[in-house]
C-alpha positions in Angstrom: -88.4 41.1 36.3 -86.7 42.1 33.0 -83.0 42.0 32.9 -81.5 45.5 32.2 -78.0 46.4 31.4 -76.4 49.2 33.4 -76.2 52.5 31.5 -72.4 53.1 31.5 -70.1 54.8 29.2 -67.4 52.8 27.4 -64.2 54.0 29.1 -62.0 52.5 26.4 -63.8 54.5 23.7 -63.3 57.7 25.9 -59.6 56.9 26.2 -59.3 56.5 22.4 -61.1 59.8 21.9 -58.1 61.4 23.8 -55.9 60.5 20.9 -55.5 61.8 17.3 -56.6 65.3 18.2 -56.0 66.4 14.6 -59.1 64.4 13.6 -61.4 67.0 15.2 -64.9 65.7 15.8 -64.1 62.3 14.2 -63.4 59.8 16.9 -62.5 56.1 16.6 -66.2 55.2 17.4 -67.5 57.4 14.5 -67.8 54.2 12.6 -67.3 52.9 9.1 -69.9 55.3 7.6 -68.0 58.5 7.7 -66.8 58.5 4.1 -70.3 57.5 2.8 -71.8 60.3 4.9 -69.3 62.8 3.5 -70.2 61.7 0.0 -74.0 62.2 0.7 -73.2 65.6 2.2 -71.1 66.7 -0.8 -74.0 65.7 -3.1 -76.4 67.7 -0.9 -73.9 70.6 -1.1 -73.9 70.4 -4.9 -77.7 70.5 -4.8 -77.8 73.6 -2.6 -75.3 75.4 -4.8 -77.2 74.6 -8.0 -80.4 75.8 -6.2 -78.7 79.1 -5.3 -77.7 79.7 -8.9 -81.2 78.8 -10.2 -82.9 81.0 -7.7 -80.5 83.9 -8.4 -81.0 83.6 -12.1 -84.8 83.6 -11.6 -84.6 86.6 -9.3 -82.8 88.7 -11.8 -84.8 87.6 -14.9 -88.3 87.6 -13.5 -90.6 89.9 -15.4 -94.3 90.7 -15.2 -96.9 92.3 -12.8 -96.3 89.8 -10.0 -92.6 89.6 -10.6 -91.2 92.0 -7.9 -92.8 90.0 -5.0 -91.9 86.7 -6.6 -88.4 87.8 -7.4 -87.9 88.9 -3.8 -89.0 85.5 -2.7 -86.5 83.8 -5.1 -83.7 85.8 -3.4 -84.9 84.9 0.1 -84.7 81.2 -1.0 -81.3 81.7 -2.7 -79.9 83.1 0.5 -81.4 80.2 2.6 -80.0 77.6 0.2 -76.6 79.3 0.5 -76.8 79.1 4.2 -77.7 75.3 3.9 -74.6 74.9 1.7 -72.4 76.6 4.3 -73.7 74.4 7.1 -73.2 71.2 5.0 -69.6 72.3 4.0 -68.9 73.0 7.7 -70.1 69.5 8.7 -68.1 67.9 5.9 -64.9 69.5 7.4 -65.9 68.4 10.9 -66.1 64.9 9.7 -62.6 65.1 8.2 -63.7 65.6 4.6 -63.3 68.3 2.0 -66.4 70.2 0.7 -66.4 69.8 -3.1 -67.2 73.2 -4.6 -65.7 72.4 -8.0 -68.0 74.1 -10.6 -67.6 71.5 -13.3 -68.9 68.8 -10.9 -71.8 70.6 -9.3 -74.6 69.8 -11.8 -73.6 66.2 -12.2 -73.8 65.6 -8.4 -76.9 67.8 -7.8 -80.2 66.2 -7.1 -82.0 69.2 -8.5 -81.8 70.7 -11.9 -80.7 74.2 -13.1 -83.4 76.1 -15.0 -83.3 79.0 -17.5 -87.0 79.6 -17.8 -88.1 83.2 -18.5 -91.8 82.7 -17.8 -92.7 83.5 -14.2 -95.0 80.5 -13.8 -92.4 78.2 -15.3 -89.8 79.6 -12.8 -92.0 78.9 -9.9 -92.8 75.4 -11.1 -89.1 74.6 -11.7 -88.2 75.8 -8.2 -91.1 73.9 -6.7 -89.9 70.7 -8.4 -86.4 71.3 -7.1 -87.7 71.9 -3.6 -89.7 68.7 -3.7 -86.7 66.8 -5.0 -84.6 68.3 -2.1 -87.3 67.3 0.4 -87.3 63.7 -0.9 -83.5 63.5 -0.9 -83.1 64.9 2.6 -85.8 62.5 3.9 -83.9 59.6 2.3 -80.5 60.9 3.8 -82.1 61.2 7.3 -83.3 57.6 7.0 -80.0 56.3 5.6 -77.9 58.0 8.3 -80.3 57.2 11.2 -78.3 56.7 14.3 -75.0 56.3 12.5 -74.3 60.0 13.0 -76.9 61.8 15.1 -75.3 65.3 14.6 -75.5 65.0 10.8 -79.0 63.6 11.0 -80.2 66.6 13.1 -78.5 69.0 10.6 -80.3 67.3 7.7 -83.6 67.3 9.6 -83.3 71.1 10.1 -82.5 71.7 6.4 -85.4 69.3 5.5 -87.8 71.5 7.5 -86.6 74.6 5.7 -87.0 72.9 2.3 -90.6 71.8 3.2 -91.4 75.4 4.0 -89.9 76.6 0.7 -92.0 74.0 -1.2 -95.2 75.2 0.6 -94.4 78.8 -0.2 -93.8 78.0 -3.9 -96.9 75.9 -4.1 -98.9 78.9 -2.7 -97.3 81.2 -5.4 -98.1 78.7 -8.1 -101.8 78.7 -7.1 -102.1 82.5 -6.8 
């Protein structure tokens, strides 16, 4: 018969969680990874904000026969990326960090590029590339965080799912 350990909560960790209430969701057992996770989330936040700006520029500058429908899709994506940014900023604060919205630092920290294309196909392609980069970066973050912070991992998995959907939609637009 296999030896199994009893499933019991760590009472000392629960007692420590009753202290330092100003730390919010960060408890003593949050581990040594909190600062690194906040850094990853701030880079993801920068990526989302750059994507918002790129999508909005493309929305307002798209021209051509297919442009109204494509421009509308760009705005839908811009709003979704803004929502992702809000969720990331909220999680950063929950972890005891500060979301970095500094405009001068956004592009340097972003995984995705800004784009000023005026050709509709080039816009779609630039946005598809950015979404694919976002998908890859979120996959890597999910893997890196693993069980170190299950709440953050779930948040990143949800955003990853949205980014995959965006990439599929843009791929469809590129083919049409």
